C-alpha positions in Angstrom: 48.1 105.7 45.7 44.8 106.4 45.5 43.6 109.3 48.0 39.9 109.4 49.5 37.7 110.9 52.4 34.7 110.3 54.3 32.2 112.5 53.7 28.8 112.8 56.0 26.8 114.9 53.5 23.8 116.2 53.0 20.1 115.4 51.4 20.3 118.0 49.0 22.0 117.2 45.9 22.7 121.0 45.3 25.2 120.7 48.5 26.4 117.4 47.7 27.5 118.7 44.2 29.6 121.5 45.8 31.1 119.6 47.9 32.2 116.9 45.6 33.4 119.1 43.3 35.5 121.1 46.5 36.7 116.7 47.4 37.8 116.8 43.4 40.0 120.2 43.4 42.1 118.4 46.1 42.7 115.6 44.5 40.5 112.8 45.9 40.0 109.6 43.6 37.6 107.9 46.4 34.9 109.5 48.4 33.2 107.4 50.8 29.8 108.4 51.8 29.0 107.7 55.7 25.3 106.9 55.6 23.4 106.6 58.8 20.0 104.5 58.9 18.2 107.4 58.9 19.3 108.0 55.3 17.8 105.1 54.1 14.5 105.9 55.5 13.9 109.7 56.0 16.9 112.3 54.7 17.1 109.6 51.7 18.7 112.3 49.0 22.3 111.5 50.4 21.9 107.6 49.1 19.3 108.7 46.0 22.0 111.5 44.7 25.1 111.0 45.7 26.7 107.9 43.6 25.4 109.5 40.4 27.2 112.7 41.0 30.2 111.4 42.2 30.3 109.7 38.9 29.7 112.8 36.7 32.5 114.3 38.6 35.1 111.7 37.9 34.9 110.3 41.5 34.2 107.0 42.9 31.2 106.1 45.0 32.4 103.9 47.9 29.4 103.4 51.1 30.2 103.1 55.0 27.1 102.5 57.0 27.9 104.5 59.5 26.2 104.1 63.3 24.5 100.8 61.7 23.0 99.0 64.7 24.4 101.5 67.0 28.0 100.1 67.0 29.8 100.4 63.8 31.8 104.1 63.8 29.8 107.1 65.3 26.2 108.4 64.5 24.4 105.8 66.3 20.9 106.6 65.8 19.8 103.0 64.9 16.2 102.8 62.8 16.7 99.2 62.9 16.6 98.5 66.6 13.4 100.5 67.4 11.6 97.6 65.2 13.8 94.9 66.2 14.5 95.2 70.4 15.8 91.6 70.2 18.9 92.4 67.8 20.2 94.4 71.0 23.2 92.9 72.5 22.7 91.3 75.7 25.1 91.3 78.8 25.8 88.5 81.0 23.3 89.7 83.3 20.5 89.5 81.0 20.3 93.0 80.4 20.2 95.0 77.4 23.3 96.8 75.8 22.5 99.9 73.6 24.1 98.4 70.8 23.0 95.5 68.0 25.1 91.8 67.7 26.3 91.4 64.2 25.6 87.5 65.1 21.8 88.5 64.8 20.2 87.0 61.6 18.1 89.3 61.5 20.8 91.9 61.4 23.0 90.4 59.0 19.4 90.2 56.9 18.8 94.1 57.2 22.7 94.8 56.6 22.4 92.6 53.3 19.3 94.6 52.7 21.2 97.9 52.7 24.0 96.7 50.7 21.0 95.8 47.7 20.4 99.5 48.2 23.6 101.0 47.5 24.3 98.6 45.1 21.0 99.5 43.3 22.0 103.0 43.3 25.5 103.0 41.6 28.3 102.5 44.7 31.2 100.7 43.4 32.4 99.3 46.7 31.4 98.8 50.2 33.6 99.5 53.5 33.2 97.6 56.6 34.0 99.8 59.5 35.5 98.5 62.3 34.2 95.7 63.2 35.4 94.5 66.5 34.9 92.3 69.6 31.7 92.4 71.3 30.7 90.8 74.8 27.2 89.6 74.0 25.1 86.7 75.4 21.8 87.0 73.1 20.3 83.9 71.6 22.6 84.0 68.5 25.9 84.2 70.3 24.9 81.7 72.3 24.0 79.3 69.4 26.8 80.1 67.5 29.2 79.3 70.4 27.4 76.0 70.9 27.7 75.0 67.0 31.3 76.1 67.2 32.6 74.3 70.5 29.3 72.5 71.4 29.5 74.0 74.5 28.2 76.8 76.8 29.1 80.0 76.1 28.2 81.3 80.1 30.4 78.7 80.9 33.8 79.0 78.5 36.8 79.9 80.0 38.0 83.4 79.3 40.5 81.9 76.4 37.5 80.2 75.2 35.5 83.4 74.7 38.2 85.4 73.8 39.1 83.2 70.9 35.2 82.7 69.8 34.6 86.7 69.9 37.6 86.6 67.7 36.7 84.2 65.3 33.1 86.4 65.2 35.0 89.0 63.9 36.1 86.9 60.8 32.7 85.3 60.6 30.8 88.6 60.2 33.3 90.5 58.0 33.3 87.0 55.7 29.5 86.6 55.6 29.0 90.2 54.2 31.7 89.6 51.3 30.7 86.5 50.2 27.5 87.9 49.8 28.8 91.0 48.1 31.0 88.9 45.6 27.7 86.2 45.1 25.4 88.7 44.2 27.4 92.2 43.3 30.9 91.0 42.2 32.0 94.0 40.6 31.8 95.6 44.0 34.7 96.1 45.7 34.9 94.9 49.3 37.2 97.3 52.2 37.2 96.6 55.9 39.2 98.8 58.0 40.2 95.8 61.2 41.1 98.3 64.1 45.3 98.0 65.9 43.5 97.0 68.7 42.2 93.9 67.0 45.8 92.8 65.4 45.1 89.7 66.4 42.4 88.8 64.0 44.3 90.6 60.8 45.6 87.2 59.7 42.5 85.5 59.6 40.7 88.5 58.4 43.5 88.3 55.3 42.7 85.1 54.3 38.9 86.0 53.4 38.9 85.5 49.5 35.9 87.7 48.7 37.7 90.7 50.9 39.6 92.9 48.4 40.8 95.7 50.5 42.6 95.7 53.8 43.7 98.0 56.2 43.9 99.6 59.5 43.4 103.4 61.3 46.0 104.4 63.5 44.3 107.4 65.1 46.8 108.7 67.4 46.5 112.6 66.5 46.0 113.5 70.2 48.5 111.1 72.3 52.1 112.0 72.5 53.6 108.7 70.7 55.9 109.4 68.0 54.7 108.9 65.1 57.9 106.6 63.4 56.2 104.1 65.6 53.7 103.5 62.6 56.1 102.7 60.5 55.8 98.8 61.7 52.7 98.5 62.1 51.6 99.8 58.8 54.1 97.2 57.6 52.9 94.7 58.9 49.5 95.0 57.7 51.7 95.7 54.2 53.1 92.3 54.4 50.1 90.4 54.9 48.1 92.5 52.3 50.7 91.4 49.9 50.8 88.3 51.0 47.4 87.2 50.5 47.3 89.8 47.2 45.0 92.0 48.9 44.7 95.9 48.2 46.1 97.7 51.4 45.0 101.2 52.9 45.3 103.4 55.7 43.5 106.0 57.2 44.6 109.2 58.4 43.0 110.8 61.4 40.7 114.5 60.6 38.0 114.0 63.9 38.1 114.7 67.1 41.4 116.7 66.8 42.2 118.5 69.8 43.3 122.1 69.9 47.1 122.6 69.4 47.5 118.7 68.0 46.6 119.8 64.4 50.3 119.3 63.3 50.2 115.7 63.8 47.6 115.5 61.3 50.0 116.4 58.8 52.8 114.5 60.8 51.1 110.9 60.5 50.1 111.7 57.0 53.6 112.2 56.0 54.6 108.4 57.7 51.6 107.1 55.3 52.7 108.9 51.9 56.3 106.9 52.8 54.7 103.7 52.9 53.7 101.4 49.9 49.5 101.9 50.1 47.2 101.3 47.7 44.8 103.8 49.2 45.1 106.7 52.0 42.0 107.7 53.3 41.1 111.0 55.0 38.3 110.7 58.3 36.7 113.2 57.4 35.9 116.1 55.2 36.5 119.3 56.5 37.6 118.0 60.0 34.2 116.7 60.6 32.6 120.0 61.2 29.2 120.2 62.7 28.9 117.5 64.6 29.8 116.0 67.9 33.3 114.4 66.5 34.4 117.6 65.1 37.9 118.4 65.7 38.4 121.6 67.9 39.7 123.5 64.8 38.2 122.2 61.9 39.8 123.9 59.7 43.2 124.0 60.8 42.9 120.0 60.7 41.6 119.8 57.4 44.4 122.2 56.0 46.8 119.8 57.4 44.7 116.6 55.6 44.2 118.0 52.3 47.7 118.7 52.1 48.4 115.4 52.3 45.8 114.0 49.6 47.5 117.1 47.3 51.1 115.9 48.3 49.9 112.1 47.7 48.5 112.8 44.1 52.1 115.1 43.0 54.6 112.0 43.8 
């Protein structure tokens, strides 16, 4: 089982290296850089130095575009949408949503350009972070619906629109993974699809150009018995095995509420007992210092890092 952690990072290579040495010491194989759009524009040291430093210390550098187009993940501060306001999602009434639309051709071109940047820097994989359904009525969505169904998205039934939104998730993933495998065949393509989108897991698993599929049961702050994770994880595992995909799962170490830290360890032990190819933790040191930090980052990270160490000692 490979292990890894997401890392928000720093623009100064001295600080990056210090953190990578710490990450290496607990037994991680992979580090997933959560690169924001700003890291490609102004605070570029994070992208410029990260891959080289990882490889110097025996770690595999992967990239996540965190908060890209104000949609995928946290850290929403889109440089792209400042320049391309027409790429915003559009509500049914014609008003703009703050997030961008992944069906927009300019958005796809932009994300492919960011993939080019990380490939040039030596990153060994790209992680598509939680693509989910959008309720968008922009020109791109209207056009794609017309092409798929020969109809008007505004007049679609609830069932038709729901099916369309699901197909758009699969389409988006496929367009990116196909591009990567055509252009950078050595890069691993990885995608996490949330449990709330379980209805598209089967279709996503059929994407030939996707190497690695998983999910994230972020249950730390509720009282759901951790044992109930098992059938959900195993459903994903069966899909991955049947379609010859690697299978990863995420362990929550962000936003953990005070007093819930032991749940990080309890969920982690469930994951350790499953047949995973990779176990990843979001995020390094409990995401301390940002709005998604744990209430007690040190206590939460102690639980998560112990799970990583156990994974490597099995």
